[in-house]
C-alpha positions in Angstrom: 13.2 1.8 -46.9 11.2 3.4 -49.8 8.8 4.5 -47.1 11.2 6.1 -44.6 13.0 7.8 -47.2 10.0 9.6 -48.4 9.2 10.5 -44.9 12.6 11.9 -44.2 12.0 14.2 -47.5 8.9 15.1 -46.3 10.5 16.6 -42.6 13.6 17.8 -44.0 14.6 21.5 -43.8 15.0 23.1 -47.0 17.9 25.3 -47.6 16.5 28.4 -49.0 19.0 31.0 -50.6 17.5 34.6 -51.6 20.2 35.7 -53.9 22.7 34.5 -56.6 25.6 35.7 -54.2 23.9 33.9 -51.1 23.5 30.3 -53.0 27.2 30.9 -54.6 29.0 31.3 -51.5 26.9 28.2 -49.8 29.0 26.2 -52.7 32.5 28.2 -52.0 32.1 30.2 -55.6 33.6 33.4 -56.1 30.5 36.0 -56.0 28.8 36.7 -59.5 29.9 39.8 -61.7 26.0 40.9 -62.1 24.3 40.2 -58.6 21.1 39.3 -60.8 22.9 36.7 -63.6 25.2 34.0 -63.3 26.6 31.1 -65.6 29.3 28.4 -65.4 30.1 25.7 -67.6 32.4 23.1 -66.6 33.0 20.2 -69.1 34.6 16.9 -67.6 35.0 13.5 -69.1 33.4 10.9 -67.5 36.3 9.6 -65.6 36.3 13.1 -64.1 33.0 13.4 -62.6 32.2 14.5 -59.2 30.3 13.4 -56.7 28.3 15.4 -53.8 29.3 13.5 -50.7 25.7 13.7 -48.6 25.0 11.0 -46.4 21.2 12.2 -46.6 19.3 14.0 -49.1 19.5 18.0 -49.2 16.7 20.0 -50.2 17.5 23.5 -52.0 15.5 26.2 -53.2 16.2 29.7 -54.5 14.8 33.0 -55.3 15.6 33.2 -58.7 15.0 30.6 -62.2 18.0 28.1 -62.9 18.6 26.6 -66.4 20.9 23.9 -66.1 22.5 21.1 -68.0 23.8 17.9 -66.1 25.6 15.2 -67.1 24.4 12.8 -64.5 26.2 9.4 -64.4 24.7 8.3 -60.9 22.6 9.3 -57.8 19.3 10.6 -56.7 17.6 13.7 -57.9 14.1 14.0 -56.6 13.4 16.4 -59.7 13.9 13.8 -62.0 15.8 10.7 -63.2 14.7 7.1 -65.0 16.8 4.3 -65.9 16.9 4.7 -69.6 18.1 8.1 -69.0 21.5 7.5 -67.6 23.5 7.7 -70.4 22.3 10.9 -71.8 22.8 14.8 -70.5 19.9 16.0 -68.4 17.9 19.9 -68.4 17.0 21.0 -65.2 14.5 24.2 -65.1 13.6 25.3 -61.8 11.1 28.5 -60.9 12.0 30.4 -57.9 10.9 28.8 -54.6 10.6 25.2 -56.4 12.1 22.9 -54.2 14.8 20.2 -55.0 16.3 17.1 -53.5 19.6 15.6 -54.0 21.4 13.1 -53.2 24.7 11.5 -53.7 25.0 12.8 -57.5 27.7 12.0 -59.6 27.8 14.6 -62.2 30.4 15.1 -65.2 29.8 18.1 -67.7 27.5 20.9 -65.9 26.4 24.0 -67.0 23.7 26.4 -64.6 22.1 29.5 -65.6 20.8 31.3 -62.7 18.2 34.2 -63.8 16.9 36.6 -60.9 13.3 37.6 -61.9 14.2 41.5 -61.1 17.0 40.5 -64.3 13.8 40.1 -66.6 11.0 42.1 -64.9 9.4 44.2 -67.5 10.9 42.6 -70.6 8.7 40.3 -72.7 11.1 37.0 -72.5 8.9 37.7 -68.7 6.1 36.1 -70.5 8.4 33.2 -72.3 9.3 32.1 -69.0 5.7 32.2 -67.7 4.5 30.1 -70.8 7.4 27.8 -70.5 5.4 25.0 -68.0 8.5 22.9 -67.7 9.7 25.4 -65.3 7.0 23.7 -63.0 7.6 20.5 -63.7 8.4 17.9 -61.2 9.6 14.1 -60.6 10.7 12.4 -63.5 10.1 15.2 -65.7 13.3 16.6 -66.6 14.4 16.8 -70.1 16.9 14.4 -71.2 18.7 15.1 -74.5 19.9 13.2 -77.2 23.5 13.6 -78.2 23.0 15.9 -81.1 20.6 18.1 -79.0 23.4 18.0 -76.0 26.3 19.7 -78.1 23.5 22.1 -79.4 22.8 23.3 -75.9 26.2 23.2 -74.5 27.4 25.5 -77.4 24.5 28.4 -76.5 25.6 27.7 -72.5 29.1 28.4 -73.8 27.9 31.4 -75.3 26.1 32.8 -72.5 29.5 32.4 -70.6 31.3 34.3 -72.9 29.3 37.6 -73.2 28.7 37.3 -69.1 32.6 37.4 -69.1 32.6 40.2 -71.7 32.9 43.8 -70.3 29.2 45.3 -69.9 28.0 47.6 -72.5 24.4 48.6 -73.6 24.6 45.6 -75.8 24.9 42.8 -73.2 21.8 42.3 -71.5 19.7 42.3 -74.6 22.4 39.7 -75.9 21.9 37.6 -72.8 18.4 37.6 -73.3 18.6 36.6 -76.9 20.5 33.7 -76.0 18.0 33.0 -73.3 15.3 33.1 -75.6 16.5 30.4 -78.0 17.4 28.0 -75.0 13.8 28.1 -73.7 12.3 27.8 -77.2 15.1 24.9 -78.0 13.5 23.4 -74.8 10.1 23.7 -75.7 10.8 21.6 -79.1 12.8 19.1 -77.2 10.2 18.8 -74.8 7.8 17.6 -77.3 10.0 15.1 -78.7 10.4 13.6 -75.4 6.5 13.0 -74.9 6.3 11.6 -77.9 9.2 9.3 -77.6 7.8 8.4 -74.3 4.4 7.7 -75.1 6.5 5.1 -77.5 8.3 3.7 -74.8 6.0 3.7 -71.8 2.3 3.6 -73.3 0.2 6.5 -74.2 -0.6 9.0 -71.7 -4.2 9.3 -72.9 -4.5 5.9 -72.9 -3.6 5.5 -69.5 -5.4 8.6 -68.3 -8.4 7.3 -69.5 -7.8 3.8 -68.1 -7.8 5.4 -64.3 -10.9 7.3 -65.1 -12.5 4.2 -66.0 -11.0 2.5 -63.0 -11.9 5.4 -60.2 -15.7 5.4 -62.4 -16.3 1.5 -62.3 -15.5 1.7 -58.3 -18.2 4.4 -57.9 -15.5 7.2 -56.6 -17.2 9.9 -59.0 -20.4 9.5 -57.3 -18.8 9.3 -53.7 -15.9 11.8 -54.2 -17.0 14.2 -57.0 -15.8 14.9 -60.4 -12.0 13.7 -61.1 -10.0 16.7 -60.4 -6.8 17.0 -62.4 -4.2 17.0 -59.2 -5.5 13.9 -58.2 -5.1 11.9 -61.4 -1.3 13.5 -61.7 -0.5 12.1 -58.2 -1.7 9.0 -59.4 0.2 8.9 -62.6 3.2 9.8 -60.5 3.2 13.3 -62.7 2.8 16.9 -61.9 -0.4 18.5 -62.9 1.9 20.7 -66.0 3.6 17.9 -67.4 0.6 15.8 -67.6 -1.5 18.6 -69.0 1.6 19.1 -71.4 2.0 15.5 -72.4 -2.2 15.3 -73.0 -2.0 18.6 -74.9 1.3 17.0 -77.2 -0.7 13.8 -77.8 -4.2 14.8 -78.1 -4.5 18.0 -78.6 -6.6 18.9 -75.3 -5.2 19.5 -72.0 -6.2 17.4 -68.8 -9.4 19.1 -67.9 -10.5 18.8 -71.5 -10.0 15.1 -71.6 -12.0 14.7 -68.2 -14.9 16.6 -69.4 -14.6 14.5 -72.8 -14.4 11.3 -70.8 -17.5 13.1 -68.6 -19.5 13.5 -71.6 -19.0 10.2 -73.2 -20.1 8.4 -70.0 -23.4 10.7 -69.5 -24.4 9.8 -73.0 -24.5 6.1 -72.2 -25.9 6.7 -68.7 -28.7 9.1 -70.3 -29.9 6.2 -72.9 -30.5 4.1 -69.7 -34.3 3.7 -69.5 -36.0 5.4 -66.8 -32.1 7.4 -65.9 -33.0 10.9 -65.0 -30.8 13.9 -65.9 -30.3 14.6 -62.4 -29.2 10.5 -61.4 -26.7 10.9 -64.4 -25.3 14.4 -62.6 -24.7 12.5 -59.4 -23.7 9.3 -60.4 -20.8 11.3 -62.5 -19.7 13.6 -59.7 -21.3 16.8 -60.2 -22.8 18.7 -57.6 -25.8 20.1 -59.3 -27.7 18.7 -62.0 -27.8 22.1 -63.5 -24.2 22.4 -63.7 -23.6 19.0 -65.4 -26.8 20.2 -67.8 -24.7 23.4 -68.7 -21.7 21.6 -69.2 -23.4 19.0 -71.5 -25.1 21.6 -73.8 -21.6 23.2 -74.2 -19.7 20.3 -74.7 -22.5 18.2 -76.9 -24.4 21.2 -78.5 -27.9 20.2 -77.0 -29.1 19.6 -73.3 -29.1 16.3 -71.3 -33.1 15.9 -71.9 -32.9 17.1 -75.6 -30.0 14.4 -75.9 -32.5 11.9 -74.3 -35.8 12.7 -76.4 -33.7 12.7 -79.7 -32.9 8.9 -79.3 -36.1 8.2 -78.0 -37.7 9.6 -80.8 -35.6 7.3 -83.4 
């Protein structure tokens, strides 16, 4: 059944919307008051929750950013759900042209902001959008809020909605952007909390990451397939590359590639001290294409060349 579901999702048609207006029309909603910006907040109790009637999963993508808060009570979103998150509100961030799959989702309170790229183009907040890696997160990586965080985020969404419906003037856009700035910065803070919280619940990401590297190394994968790539490790851990790197950074202070290099250099030190092991043999065993590249990286990370490291050990 899981395999059939994955195949259906892989080959399903994606419904793509070029504009905010086109997206709203597809949902039978009124056109936006601003063609490049839209916000809607709908608060319902759990008893008033609405379920989308979808027999099959539906894939959607847009030509604009979305920031959404959803109180999801049941259903399936490929963007991210896990069992222990069902009682809390969820924030979902998508970048232009990112694909999201939805099926039979039951939602109580819902709040959404749509921001076209042209609305923030040339403004300094555009750099903040680019710096927020969570716009590129994927499966099981939505932001799950505590009740206290829910209340604050909903208040911010409501403030955006109030300003959106005000008569526009010379201050309107800057005020809307200031609210967006605040929401994104709170999201950054909450993701840091989530990384640490999930570390306690499911085990440290660094430990899982290093265990996987060790398994691949011991199986001879490095020598056969080359040095491990972040994308491959992320896929095996069921994470996007962005989320994996951010989670590792939060836990260890180092990115995914930095953690891979750290693992490789530690193994290199062990191999270089094996009697009769050459620098070239060490490089190929670790998956490097050339001994020269391995030697450059080793010297950069360790502070001396592989041959100098060997000589220093043998001199003692």
